[in-house]
C-alpha positions in Angstrom: -12.6 -21.3 4.3 -10.2 -20.4 1.5 -12.6 -17.2 0.6 -12.1 -16.0 4.3 -8.3 -16.5 4.2 -8.4 -14.6 0.9 -10.2 -11.8 2.3 -8.3 -11.5 5.5 -5.1 -11.4 3.3 -6.7 -8.8 1.0 -7.8 -6.6 4.1 -4.2 -7.0 5.8 -2.3 -6.1 2.6 -4.6 -3.2 1.6 -4.9 -1.7 5.1 -1.1 -2.6 5.9 -0.1 -0.8 2.8 -2.2 2.5 3.9 -0.7 2.3 7.3 2.8 2.4 5.8 1.7 5.4 3.5 0.5 7.3 6.6 3.7 6.7 8.5 5.4 8.0 5.4 3.2 11.2 5.7 3.8 11.6 9.6 7.4 11.4 8.8 7.3 14.1 6.2 5.1 16.4 8.0 7.0 16.2 11.3 10.3 16.8 9.5 8.7 19.8 7.7 7.1 21.1 11.0 10.4 20.8 13.1 12.6 22.6 10.1 10.0 25.1 8.6 10.4 28.6 9.8 7.0 30.0 8.8 4.7 29.8 11.8 1.6 29.0 9.7 3.3 26.1 8.0 4.8 24.6 11.2 1.2 24.7 12.9 -0.3 23.4 9.5 2.2 20.5 9.3 1.8 19.5 13.0 -2.0 19.3 12.6 -1.5 17.2 9.4 1.1 14.9 11.4 -1.7 14.5 13.9 -4.4 13.7 11.5 -2.2 11.1 9.7 -1.2 9.6 13.3 -5.0 9.2 13.9 -5.5 7.6 10.4 -2.8 5.0 11.3 -4.4 4.4 14.8 -8.1 3.8 13.0 -6.3 1.4 10.8 -4.4 -0.7 13.1 -7.1 -0.6 15.5 -9.4 -2.3 12.9 -6.8 -4.8 12.0 -6.5 -5.7 15.5 -10.0 -5.6 16.5 -10.7 -8.4 13.6 -7.7 -10.4 14.0 -5.8 -9.5 11.0 -2.1 -8.8 10.6 -0.8 -6.2 8.7 1.6 -7.2 6.2 5.0 -5.7 6.5 5.3 -3.7 3.0 8.3 -1.5 2.4 7.4 2.0 2.1 10.7 3.2 1.0 9.9 3.4 -2.6 12.7 5.1 -4.6 10.5 8.1 -5.5 9.2 8.9 -2.2 12.5 8.4 -0.7 13.8 11.2 -3.2 10.5 13.5 -2.1 11.8 13.5 1.5 15.1 14.1 0.5 13.9 17.0 -1.6 11.6 18.3 1.3 14.9 18.5 3.3 16.9 20.4 0.7 13.8 22.6 0.4 13.6 23.2 4.2 17.6 24.2 4.1 17.0 26.6 1.5 14.0 28.2 3.5 12.0 28.4 0.3 8.2 28.2 1.3 7.0 27.5 -2.1 9.5 24.6 -2.5 8.5 23.2 0.9 4.8 23.0 0.0 5.7 21.6 -3.4 7.5 18.7 -1.5 4.6 18.3 0.9 2.3 18.2 -1.9 4.3 15.8 -3.8 4.1 13.3 -0.6 0.5 14.2 -0.4 0.2 13.0 -4.1 1.5 9.5 -3.4 -1.1 9.3 -0.3 -3.9 10.3 -2.4 -2.9 7.8 -5.2 -2.6 5.1 -2.5 -5.9 5.6 -0.9 -7.5 5.8 -4.7 -5.9 2.3 -5.1 -7.2 0.9 -2.0 -10.7 2.2 -2.9 -10.4 0.0 -6.3 -9.7 -3.0 -4.3 -12.6 -5.4 -4.8 -13.8 -7.9 -2.3 -13.1 -5.9 0.8 -15.7 -5.9 3.4 -18.2 -2.7 3.6 -16.7 -1.7 6.9 -13.4 -1.6 5.1 -14.4 0.4 2.3 -16.1 2.9 4.7 -13.1 3.4 6.7 -11.2 3.9 3.4 -13.2 6.4 2.1 -13.6 8.2 5.1 -9.7 8.5 5.4 -9.4 9.3 2.0 -11.5 12.3 2.3 -9.2 13.7 5.0 -6.0 12.8 3.0 -7.5 14.5 0.1 -8.6 17.7 2.0 -5.0 17.9 3.5 -3.6 17.5 -0.3 -5.7 20.5 -1.4 -4.8 22.5 1.7 -1.1 22.1 0.9 -1.7 22.4 -3.0 -3.6 26.0 -2.2 -1.1 27.4 -0.2 1.6 26.5 -2.7 -0.4 28.1 -5.5 -0.8 31.5 -3.0 3.2 31.3 -2.5 3.7 31.7 -6.0 7.1 32.8 -6.8 8.2 33.9 -3.0 10.8 32.4 -1.2 
């Protein structure tokens, strides 16, 4: 019984943390999409926000379907909060490279959160598979943003 409760808590904590990190991504990408002037970035950021929304739905559906309750962890860490402030500053400056740098920084946190979740021992195989699948989505988004940042070079 205690092992089942321990696993339930582990699942809830791990997936709840990913939900919060994905919410951060949705917020950042929506902010960027709303305020960026470059049409290609606006489209990309809207797409990435939608992808991250889908991740949230999958995680929450799993938790609900299995009777788990996500822990309410705060996602307003100092460094992440500063990243969103920096994103707002880059958007105001209309600096394509800086906007992409700040979005990449946010994605660094998401990639790290998924990597950490993949290292959690004792998760059911179904949960590990879900995390691995979403990690690939998050990593691909990170790499797209990074590649665009690299292409932006020194342009503003």
